[in-house]
DSSP file (Angstrom, degrees, kcal/mol; ACC not computed):
  #  RESIDUE AA STRUCTURE BP1 BP2  ACC     N-H-->O    O-->H-N    N-H-->O    O-->H-N    TCO  KAPPA ALPHA  PHI   PSI    X-CA   Y-CA   Z-CA
    1    1 A M              0   0    0      0, 0.0     2,-0.3     0, 0.0     0, 0.0   0.000 360.0 360.0 360.0 138.2  -44.9  -44.4   37.3
    2    2 A E        -     0   0    0      1,-0.0     2,-0.5     2,-0.0     0, 0.0  -0.633 360.0-126.8 -86.4 135.9  -42.6  -44.6   40.3
    3    3 A V        -     0   0    0     -2,-0.3     2,-0.7     1,-0.0    60,-0.1  -0.733  18.7-155.1 -87.6 135.4  -41.7  -41.3   41.9
    4    4 A K        -     0   0    0     -2,-0.5     2,-0.4    59,-0.1     5,-0.1  -0.901   8.5-155.6-112.1 106.5  -38.0  -40.8   42.2
    5    5 A F    >   -     0   0    0     -2,-0.7     3,-2.1     1,-0.1     4,-0.2  -0.655  18.4-133.8 -89.3 136.8  -37.1  -38.4   44.9
    6    6 A C  G >  S+     0   0    0     -2,-0.4     3,-2.1     1,-0.3     6,-0.2   0.829 103.5  66.6 -55.9 -34.2  -33.8  -36.6   44.8
    7    7 A R  G 3  S+     0   0    0      1,-0.3    -1,-0.3     4,-0.1     5,-0.1   0.749 102.5  49.5 -58.5 -23.3  -33.1  -37.4   48.5
    8    8 A D  G <  S+     0   0    0     -3,-2.1    62,-1.6    61,-0.0    -1,-0.3   0.315  89.2 103.2 -97.9   8.2  -32.8  -41.1   47.4
    9    9 A C  B X  S-A   69   0A   0     -3,-2.1     3,-1.2    60,-0.2    58,-0.1  -0.659  73.9-132.2 -94.3 151.0  -30.5  -40.5   44.6
   10   10 A R  T 3  S+     0   0    0     58,-2.6    -1,-0.1    -2,-0.3    57,-0.1   0.643 104.7  57.2 -77.2 -13.7  -26.8  -41.3   44.9
   11   11 A H  T 3  S+     0   0    0     57,-0.3    14,-3.1    -5,-0.1     2,-0.4   0.333  91.7  89.8 -91.2   7.2  -25.8  -37.9   43.5
   12   12 A S  E <   +B   24   0B   0     -3,-1.2    12,-0.2    -6,-0.2    10,-0.0  -0.845  44.5 159.4-108.3 136.8  -27.7  -35.9   46.0
   13   13 A M  E     -B   23   0B   0     10,-2.1    10,-2.2    -2,-0.4    -6,-0.0  -0.998  44.3 -90.1-149.6 153.4  -26.6  -34.5   49.2
   14   14 A P  E     -B   22   0B   0      0, 0.0     8,-0.2     0, 0.0     5,-0.1  -0.277  45.5-111.4 -62.4 140.4  -27.6  -31.8   51.6
   15   15 A E    >   -     0   0    0      6,-3.1     3,-0.9     3,-0.4     6,-0.2  -0.437  28.4-118.1 -68.4 155.5  -26.0  -28.4   51.1
   16   16 A P  T 3  S+     0   0    0      0, 0.0    -1,-0.1     0, 0.0     3,-0.1   0.856 112.1  43.3 -62.0 -37.8  -23.6  -27.5   53.9
   17   17 A D  T 3  S+     0   0    0      1,-0.1     2,-0.4     2,-0.0    -2,-0.1   0.490 117.5  46.2 -90.2  -4.2  -25.5  -24.5   55.1
   18   18 A S    <   -     0   0    0     -3,-0.9    -3,-0.4     3,-0.2     3,-0.3  -0.980  53.6-161.1-144.1 128.5  -29.0  -26.1   54.9
   19   19 A A  S    S+     0   0    0     -2,-0.4    -1,-0.1     1,-0.2    -2,-0.0   0.677  96.5  45.8 -77.9 -20.0  -30.4  -29.3   56.0
   20   20 A W  S    S+     0   0    0     -6,-0.1     2,-0.5     2,-0.0    -1,-0.2   0.420  93.5  81.8-109.1   0.7  -33.4  -29.1   53.7
   21   21 A L        -     0   0    0     -3,-0.3    -6,-3.1    -6,-0.2     2,-0.3  -0.921  68.3-147.8-107.8 136.1  -31.9  -28.0   50.4
   22   22 A L  E     -B   14   0B   0     -2,-0.5    26,-1.6    -8,-0.2    27,-0.5  -0.737   2.2-148.2-106.0 152.2  -30.4  -30.6   48.3
   23   23 A C  E     -BC  13  47B   0    -10,-2.2   -10,-2.1    -2,-0.3     2,-0.6  -0.939   8.0-146.4-119.9 125.8  -27.4  -30.4   45.9
   24   24 A C  E     +BC  12  46B   0     22,-3.9    22,-0.8    -2,-0.4   -12,-0.2  -0.880  15.8 179.5 -98.9 131.8  -27.1  -32.5   42.8
   25   25 A T        +     0   0    0    -14,-3.1   -13,-0.1    -2,-0.6    -1,-0.1   0.121  30.6 137.3-113.7  17.2  -23.6  -33.5   42.0
   26   26 A H    >>  -     0   0    0    -15,-0.2     4,-1.7     1,-0.1     3,-0.8  -0.511  53.5-136.9 -65.0 123.1  -24.3  -35.4   38.8
   27   27 A P  H 3> S+     0   0    0      0, 0.0     4,-0.8     0, 0.0    -1,-0.1   0.852 102.7  52.5 -46.7 -43.9  -21.7  -34.5   36.1
   28   28 A E  H 34 S+     0   0    0      1,-0.2     3,-0.2     2,-0.2     4,-0.2   0.822 110.2  46.4 -71.9 -28.9  -24.1  -34.3   33.4
   29   29 A V  H <4 S+     0   0    0     -3,-0.8     3,-0.3     1,-0.2    -1,-0.2   0.800 120.7  40.5 -79.2 -28.1  -26.4  -31.9   35.3
   30   30 A N  H >< S+     0   0    0     -4,-1.7     3,-0.6     1,-0.2    -2,-0.2   0.322  84.3  97.0-103.1   2.7  -23.3  -29.7   36.3
   31   31 A K  T 3< S+     0   0    0     -4,-0.8    -1,-0.2     1,-0.2    -2,-0.1   0.758  91.0  40.2 -75.0 -20.7  -21.3  -29.7   33.1
   32   32 A R  T 3  S+     0   0    0     -3,-0.3     2,-0.9    -4,-0.2    -1,-0.2   0.489  91.8 102.0 -94.2  -5.9  -22.7  -26.3   31.9
   33   33 A D    <>  -     0   0    0     -3,-0.6     4,-2.2     1,-0.2     5,-0.2  -0.705  55.2-163.2 -85.2 107.7  -22.5  -24.7   35.3
   34   34 A S  H  > S+     0   0    0     -2,-0.9     4,-1.6     1,-0.2    -1,-0.2   0.752  89.4  53.4 -58.9 -29.7  -19.5  -22.4   35.5
   35   35 A W  H  > S+     0   0    0      2,-0.2     4,-0.8     1,-0.2    -1,-0.2   0.898 110.8  46.6 -73.2 -41.3  -19.6  -22.2   39.2
   36   36 A A  H  4 S+     0   0    0      1,-0.2     3,-0.3     2,-0.2    -2,-0.2   0.918 114.2  48.1 -63.1 -38.7  -19.6  -26.1   39.6
   37   37 A L  H  < S+     0   0    0     -4,-2.2    -1,-0.2     1,-0.2    -2,-0.2   0.849 119.9  36.6 -77.2 -30.4  -16.8  -26.5   37.1
   38   38 A S  H  < S+     0   0    0     -4,-1.6    -1,-0.2    -5,-0.2    -2,-0.2   0.469  89.2 123.9 -95.2   3.1  -14.6  -23.8   38.7
   39   39 A G     <  -     0   0    0     -4,-0.8    -3,-0.0    -3,-0.3    -4,-0.0  -0.379  54.2-150.2 -74.1 142.7  -15.4  -24.5   42.2
   40   40 A A  S    S+     0   0    0     -2,-0.1     2,-0.3     3,-0.0    -1,-0.1   0.627  80.9  56.0 -76.8 -17.9  -12.7  -25.2   44.7
   41   41 A T  S >  S-     0   0    0      1,-0.1     3,-0.9    -5,-0.0    -2,-0.1  -0.801  81.4-125.4-116.0 161.9  -15.0  -27.3   46.8
   42   42 A Y  T 3  S+     0   0    0     -2,-0.3    -1,-0.1     1,-0.2    -3,-0.1   0.686 102.0  71.1 -71.5 -22.8  -17.2  -30.2   46.0
   43   43 A F  T 3   +     0   0    0      2,-0.0     2,-1.0   -28,-0.0    -1,-0.2   0.479  68.5  97.5 -81.4  -6.0  -20.3  -28.4   47.4
   44   44 A I    <   +     0   0    0     -3,-0.9     2,-0.3    -8,-0.1    -5,-0.2  -0.763  60.6 117.1 -82.8 107.4  -20.7  -25.9   44.5
   45   45 A C        -     0   0    0     -2,-1.0     2,-0.2    -8,-0.0   -20,-0.2  -0.923  68.2 -62.8-156.5 177.0  -23.3  -27.7   42.4
   46   46 A M  E     -C   24   0B   0    -22,-0.8   -22,-3.9    -2,-0.3     2,-0.4  -0.468  50.0-116.6 -66.8 134.1  -26.9  -27.4   41.0
   47   47 A R  E >>  -C   23   0B   0    -24,-0.2     4,-1.8    -2,-0.2     3,-0.7  -0.631  20.3-133.8 -74.4 129.8  -29.6  -27.3   43.5
   48   48 A A  H 3> S+     0   0    0    -26,-1.6     4,-2.8    -2,-0.4     5,-0.3   0.880 103.9  58.7 -52.3 -42.5  -31.7  -30.4   42.9
   49   49 A R  H 3> S+     0   0    0    -27,-0.5     4,-1.5     1,-0.2    -1,-0.3   0.892 104.5  48.4 -55.2 -40.7  -34.8  -28.3   43.1
   50   50 A D  H <> S+     0   0    0     -3,-0.7     4,-0.5     2,-0.2    -1,-0.2   0.883 114.7  46.4 -66.1 -40.2  -33.8  -26.2   40.2
   51   51 A E  H >< S+     0   0    0     -4,-1.8     3,-1.5     1,-0.2    -2,-0.2   0.967 112.9  47.5 -60.1 -57.8  -32.9  -29.2   38.1
   52   52 A R  H 3< S+     0   0    0     -4,-2.8    -2,-0.2     1,-0.3    -1,-0.2   0.759 102.0  66.2 -59.9 -30.1  -36.1  -31.2   38.9
   53   53 A G  H 3< S+     0   0    0     -4,-1.5    -1,-0.3    -5,-0.3    -2,-0.2   0.760  82.7  95.2 -67.3 -23.3  -38.2  -28.0   38.1
   54   54 A K    <<  +     0   0    0     -3,-1.5     8,-1.9    -4,-0.5     3,-0.1  -0.472  47.9 179.3 -75.2 137.1  -37.1  -28.2   34.3
   55   55 A K        +     0   0    0      6,-0.2     2,-0.5    -2,-0.2     3,-0.2   0.807  59.1  55.3-103.9 -44.3  -39.5  -30.0   32.0
   56   56 A W  S    S-     0   0    0      1,-0.2    -1,-0.2     5,-0.0     5,-0.1  -0.800 118.1 -17.7-108.3 130.0  -37.9  -29.7   28.5
   57   57 A F  S    S+     0   0    0     -2,-0.5    -1,-0.2     1,-0.2     4,-0.1   0.729  85.7 148.0  56.0  26.5  -34.4  -30.9   27.4
   58   58 A A        -     0   0    0     -3,-0.2    -1,-0.2     1,-0.1     7,-0.1  -0.678  55.6-125.1 -88.3 148.4  -33.0  -31.0   31.0
   59   59 A P  S    S-     0   0    0      0, 0.0    -1,-0.1     0, 0.0   -30,-0.1   0.916 103.0  -3.0 -60.0 -43.8  -30.4  -33.6   31.7
   60   60 A C  S  >>S+     0   0    0      5,-0.1     5,-2.5     6,-0.1     4,-0.6   0.763  98.1 155.6-106.0 -54.5  -32.3  -35.1   34.6
   61   61 A G  T >45 -     0   0    0      1,-0.2     3,-1.5     3,-0.2    -6,-0.2   0.122  63.8 -33.9  58.7-167.6  -35.4  -32.8   34.8
   62   62 A M  T 345S+     0   0    0     -8,-1.9    -1,-0.2     1,-0.3    -7,-0.1   0.735 134.3  56.5 -62.2 -29.3  -38.7  -33.5   36.2
   63   63 A K  T 345S-     0   0    0     -3,-0.3    -1,-0.3    -8,-0.1    -2,-0.2   0.570 105.1-125.0 -83.8 -12.1  -38.8  -37.3   35.2
   64   64 A G  T X<5 +     0   0    0     -3,-1.5     3,-1.7    -4,-0.6    -3,-0.2   0.910  43.2 172.6  71.1  44.0  -35.4  -37.9   37.1
   65   65 A K  T 3 <S+     0   0    0     -5,-2.5    -5,-0.1     1,-0.3    -4,-0.1   0.665  74.9  40.4 -62.3 -16.7  -33.8  -39.4   34.0
   66   66 A L  T 3  S+     0   0    0     -5,-0.1    -1,-0.3     2,-0.0     2,-0.1   0.298  85.9 136.8-113.0   9.1  -30.3  -39.6   35.6
   67   67 A W    <   -     0   0    0     -3,-1.7   -58,-0.1    -7,-0.1   -61,-0.0  -0.348  28.7-177.8 -63.0 128.3  -31.6  -40.8   38.9
   68   68 A E        -     0   0    0     -2,-0.1   -58,-2.6   -64,-0.0   -57,-0.3  -0.993  30.2-107.7-126.7 137.1  -29.6  -43.6   40.5
   69   69 A P  B     -A    9   0A   0      0, 0.0   -60,-0.2     0, 0.0   -61,-0.0  -0.225  34.7-112.6 -61.7 143.2  -30.5  -45.4   43.8
   70   70 A K        -     0   0    0    -62,-1.6     2,-0.2     1,-0.1   -60,-0.1  -0.431  34.2-112.9 -60.6 141.6  -28.2  -44.7   46.9
   71   71 A P        -     0   0    0      0, 0.0     6,-0.2     0, 0.0    -1,-0.1  -0.597  33.3-121.4 -80.5 147.5  -26.2  -47.7   48.0
   72   72 A T    >   -     0   0    0      4,-3.5     3,-1.7    -2,-0.2     5,-0.0  -0.177  33.9 -91.0 -77.0 173.9  -27.3  -49.0   51.5
   73   73 A E  T 3  S+     0   0    0      1,-0.3    -1,-0.1     2,-0.1     0, 0.0   0.780 129.0  54.4 -57.6 -31.9  -24.9  -49.3   54.4
   74   74 A D  T 3  S-     0   0    0      2,-0.1    -1,-0.3     1,-0.0     3,-0.1   0.409 122.2-107.6 -86.7   0.7  -23.9  -52.8   53.5
   75   75 A G  S <  S+     0   0    0     -3,-1.7     2,-0.2     1,-0.3    -2,-0.1   0.444  79.7 121.9  87.1   3.9  -23.0  -51.5   49.9
   76   76 A T              0   0    0      1,-0.1    -4,-3.5    -5,-0.1    -1,-0.3  -0.614 360.0 360.0 -94.1 161.2  -25.9  -53.0   48.0
   77   77 A L              0   0    0     -6,-0.2    -1,-0.1    -2,-0.2    -7,-0.0   0.468 360.0 360.0 -86.2 360.0  -28.3  -51.0   46.0
């Protein structure tokens, strides 16, 4: 099984106040988070660590079910 790191997912970005905490912006992950839905900024979102720590019935979870590769600089995947 290939390990899918959040840092390599297109829906992941560093939090504004921390270079080592990642933020997951995937709509499926954030659709039940009231802070993400009502936030005035794009950076209010689920921490990737919290989502990936979930084992059962999570949208992405430990297996990275919603993981998508980040596009490279030339636009390819």
